[in-house]
C-alpha positions in Angstrom: 41.3 98.5 124.7 38.7 98.9 127.4 37.4 95.4 127.3 36.1 95.6 130.8 33.1 97.6 129.8 30.7 94.7 130.5 31.9 94.4 134.1 32.1 98.3 134.5 28.5 98.9 133.6 27.2 95.9 135.6 28.7 97.6 138.7 26.9 100.6 137.8 29.9 102.6 136.6 29.1 105.1 134.1 30.3 104.5 130.4 29.9 107.3 127.9 29.8 106.5 124.2 28.6 108.3 120.9 26.9 107.6 117.6 28.4 107.6 114.0 25.7 108.2 111.3 28.2 109.6 108.5 30.0 106.7 106.9 33.5 108.4 106.7 36.6 107.0 108.4 38.0 110.7 109.3 34.8 111.2 111.1 35.5 108.0 113.1 39.1 108.9 113.8 38.2 112.3 115.0 35.5 111.0 117.5 37.9 108.3 118.6 40.4 111.0 119.4 37.9 112.2 121.9 37.4 110.3 125.2 34.5 108.3 124.4 34.6 104.8 125.8 32.8 103.4 122.6 31.6 104.5 119.2 28.3 103.2 117.7 28.1 102.7 114.0 24.5 103.1 112.8 23.3 100.8 110.4 19.6 101.3 111.0 19.0 104.9 109.8 21.9 105.5 107.5 23.2 104.5 104.2 26.3 102.8 105.8 26.8 99.4 103.9 28.5 96.4 105.3 31.9 96.9 103.8 32.0 100.5 104.8 31.1 99.4 108.4 34.1 97.1 108.5 36.4 100.1 107.6 34.7 102.0 110.5 35.0 99.2 112.9 38.7 98.8 112.1 39.4 102.4 112.8 37.6 102.3 116.0 39.4 99.2 117.1 42.9 100.5 116.3 42.2 103.6 118.0 41.8 101.7 121.2 38.0 102.4 121.6 35.4 99.6 121.7 33.5 99.3 118.4 29.7 99.1 118.7 27.1 98.5 115.9 23.5 99.2 115.9 22.2 96.7 113.3 19.3 97.6 111.1 17.3 94.7 112.5 17.4 91.6 114.6 18.9 90.0 111.8 20.9 86.7 112.4 23.3 87.0 109.4 23.9 90.7 109.7 24.6 90.3 113.3 27.3 87.5 112.6 28.8 89.7 110.0 29.6 92.7 111.9 30.7 90.5 114.8 33.2 88.7 112.4 34.3 92.3 111.3 35.4 93.0 114.8 32.3 94.6 116.6 32.2 94.1 120.4 28.8 95.7 121.2 25.7 94.7 119.3 22.8 97.0 119.8 19.5 95.5 118.5 16.6 97.8 117.7 12.8 97.2 118.6 13.2 94.3 120.8 9.7 93.7 121.9 9.7 90.4 124.0 11.8 87.6 125.3 11.8 85.8 122.0 13.2 88.8 120.3 15.9 89.1 123.2 16.7 85.3 122.8 17.1 85.7 119.0 19.7 88.5 119.5 21.8 86.4 122.1 21.7 83.3 119.8 23.1 85.4 116.8 26.1 86.8 119.0 27.2 83.5 120.6 28.6 80.2 119.3 27.0 77.0 120.6 26.2 75.8 123.3 25.2 79.4 124.4 23.9 80.5 121.1 23.6 79.3 117.4 26.2 81.5 115.6 28.1 80.1 112.6 31.8 79.9 112.8 33.7 82.2 110.3 37.4 83.0 110.0 37.5 86.7 109.3 39.0 89.9 110.8 37.8 89.2 114.5 39.3 85.7 114.4 42.6 87.1 113.0 41.6 85.7 109.7 42.0 82.1 110.8 44.8 82.4 112.9 43.0 83.4 116.3 39.9 81.5 116.6 40.6 79.8 119.8 41.4 83.3 121.4 38.4 85.2 120.0 36.2 82.2 121.2 37.7 82.5 124.6 37.4 86.3 124.8 33.9 86.3 123.3 31.9 85.8 126.5 34.1 88.3 128.4 34.0 91.1 125.8 30.6 90.7 123.7 27.8 92.8 124.7 24.1 92.4 123.7 22.2 95.5 124.2 18.3 95.3 123.5 16.9 98.7 122.6 13.6 99.5 124.4 11.7 101.7 122.1 8.1 100.7 122.1 5.4 100.7 124.7 4.9 96.9 123.9 8.6 96.5 125.0 8.0 98.3 128.2 4.8 95.9 128.9 7.0 92.8 128.3 10.3 94.3 129.8 10.4 91.7 132.6 10.6 88.6 130.2 13.2 90.7 128.2 15.6 91.3 131.2 15.3 87.6 132.3 17.0 86.3 129.1 20.6 85.3 129.8 22.9 87.0 127.5 21.2 90.4 127.5 23.9 92.5 129.0 22.0 96.0 129.0 19.1 97.6 127.6 18.9 101.1 126.0 15.8 103.3 125.6 15.0 104.8 122.3 13.3 107.9 123.2 12.0 109.0 120.0 10.5 105.8 119.2 9.2 105.1 122.5 7.2 108.4 122.5 6.3 107.6 118.8 4.7 104.3 119.9 2.7 106.4 122.2 1.4 108.5 119.4 3.7 111.6 120.1 6.9 111.4 118.5 9.7 113.6 120.3 7.2 114.6 122.9 9.1 113.7 126.3 7.1 115.8 128.6 3.7 113.8 128.5 2.9 111.8 131.5 2.5 108.5 129.5 6.0 108.8 128.4 7.2 109.5 132.0 5.4 106.7 133.5 6.8 104.3 130.9 10.2 105.5 131.8 9.7 105.2 135.5 8.4 101.4 134.9 11.6 100.7 132.9 13.7 102.2 135.6 12.1 100.6 138.5 12.1 97.0 136.9 15.7 97.5 135.6 16.8 98.4 139.0 14.8 95.5 140.6 16.4 92.9 138.4 19.9 94.4 138.6 20.1 95.0 134.6 22.3 97.9 133.5 20.2 100.9 131.9 21.1 102.7 128.8 19.9 105.9 127.1 20.7 107.7 124.0 20.7 111.6 124.9 20.7 112.9 121.3 21.2 116.6 122.4 23.4 116.1 125.5 23.8 118.8 128.1 25.4 118.4 131.4 22.1 118.6 133.5 20.4 116.0 131.5 23.5 113.7 131.6 23.8 114.1 135.3 20.1 113.5 135.9 20.3 110.1 134.0 23.3 109.3 136.1 21.4 110.1 139.2 18.8 107.8 138.1 21.1 104.8 137.7 22.0 104.9 133.8 25.2 103.6 133.3 25.2 103.0 129.3 24.9 106.4 128.0 25.4 107.5 124.3 26.1 111.3 123.7 24.9 113.0 120.4 25.8 111.8 117.1 28.3 113.2 114.5 26.1 115.0 112.4 24.5 116.8 115.6 27.9 117.8 116.8 28.8 119.2 113.2 25.7 121.0 112.7 25.7 122.5 116.2 29.2 123.9 116.1 28.5 125.4 112.6 25.6 127.3 114.1 27.4 128.4 117.3 30.3 129.8 115.0 28.1 131.6 112.6 26.0 133.0 115.5 29.3 134.3 117.3 30.8 135.8 114.0 27.8 137.5 112.5 27.2 141.2 113.4 
């Protein structure tokens, strides 16, 4: 497993992952057979339940990829449960300020770094590997704060200062929505918000992330050139729908 991801992105090396919206283990397995570094299970905008998430995490883990989970909210109990199931990356939506960032870090780490309670589940080898898990947690776990509101841009410096926030990730649709124009990425106010995010992140040496929902080579290259190192490419239903449309367009006459 590529457990050096935290170090890798902190050095500015690019890591490419993807997003799973359909809670089917066959889809997980297919995506893991590709060369993504990590696969994110989305609990925020899907019907994937916690027991289903455990099965998806297991498939990702056993395939030698890094299991990530975008939780539905900055919820202490939910974060603990997916970590105990084996998640290595926790992506927290709508982190608006330093207090939100600290809350997320507290949920991920045991005392004294955080306030997470101890469970003996899959991540801890069902009670036979707690010492090993505790030792590896600081090296392997990643807390990624999603920056997806203009208020988060305004409070970005205090978010980036929180010890334990390993990276941030732009949510472009919600960020543009907070400006009143969901999905409009060409407006000057959206571009200015991104520029502020990039400038401050580089200044504070904090890895930047972006979810490119409809990826193409030029767009990905542009983000890499700007210094983004934690990049999500597309999502399962997009890949499926896109390929279906391409095949139909090719065979119709």
